[in-house]
N, C-alpha and C positions, 0 to 999 in steps of 0.2 A: 387655486388648484386644489382638487379634492385629495383626500388621503389615499384614494384608490388609483391615482394617476401621477406618474412622475415622468417628466420629459416625454409624454405621449405613450408611455408603457403602462398598461393596466396591471395593477397588483394582482397576485394570485387570489383566487377565492379561498374560503376557509377549507373547502374540500381539497383543493389543489395543495394548500399548505400542509394539510394532514398527510397527503400522499407523499409530498417531498420529505417531510419529517420522518415518516416511516422508512422511506428509502434510505435516507442518510443514516438513520440509526442502525439499519441493517448492514449497509455496505460501506460506510465511510471508513477511511483508514484510521486505525488506532495507532497513534505514535508510540515508539519505543521509549521507555523510561530509561535513559542512559545511566541514571544513578543505580538502577537495579539490574541492568543488562549484564549478561554473562559473556565472557570471552571476546569482548570487542577488541582486545589487544592481541588476538591470535591472527594468523594469516587469513583465515576465513572471515573472522570478525572485521578485520580491516578491509577486505575486499567488499564485504557487505556495506560497511559504513561509507567508504570512499565512493563506491559506484552509485549506490542508491540515493545518497544525499545530494547528488548532482541535480536532481530534479524535484525532490520532495523530502519531507521529514522521514526519518527511518521508521518503517513499520514494525510493530510488535509482532515477532514471529508467532506468538500464541493467538493471533487473530484468525489463523487458518490451521487446519490439520496438515500434517506432512504431505499427504497425497495432493493437496491443492497447490503447494508452493511451486512445483515445476511449471505449471500453467501460468502462474502469476509472473514468475521470472521470465518466461518466454514472452509474455505480453509486454513486460517492461523493456525487454531487449528491443522488441519491435517499435515501441514508443520512442526509445532513444534514437533509433535509426530514422524514424519519421520526423523527429525534431532536429535532425542533422548532427546528432552526436555520434561519435564512433561506437560501434558495438563492442562490448567487452569481449575479451578473449574467451574461448570456450572453457579454459581452466578457471578463469575468474567467475564465470557463470556457475560452474560446478561447485566452486567454493561457497558462493553466495547461497546456492540452493541447499548445500549441506548444512550451512549455518542455520538457515531458516527452518529446515526440517528438524534439526537437533532440538530446537527450542519451540517447536510447533505445539499447537493445542493437541492434547491427547485425542486420538481418533474416535473414542467413544462419545465425544461431545459434539460431533458433527462439524462440518466446515461452513464457511461463509460464502 
């Protein structure tokens, strides 16, 4: 078996690997560093932690600007429903969004 084939699947070309790497470097989730995270013990922090960790590592709020987080939260709500998980209550979603926006990347640096 050649290095370019595994179980009948052809390995990506160098150009495809570069494209994938650029995409992942730009859009991959940056996990929250819980050791330096602020206010995870507040009601909003707990809503964020308990809800979001059901499906993935907690994201670092500073990976997006505040204006980007409402769309991300809505997308995650839709993903939860699509996966058969109950949608969080609107008050929970509001708390999560408020937490993420409070610690978001300053808007002068652009969103992801």
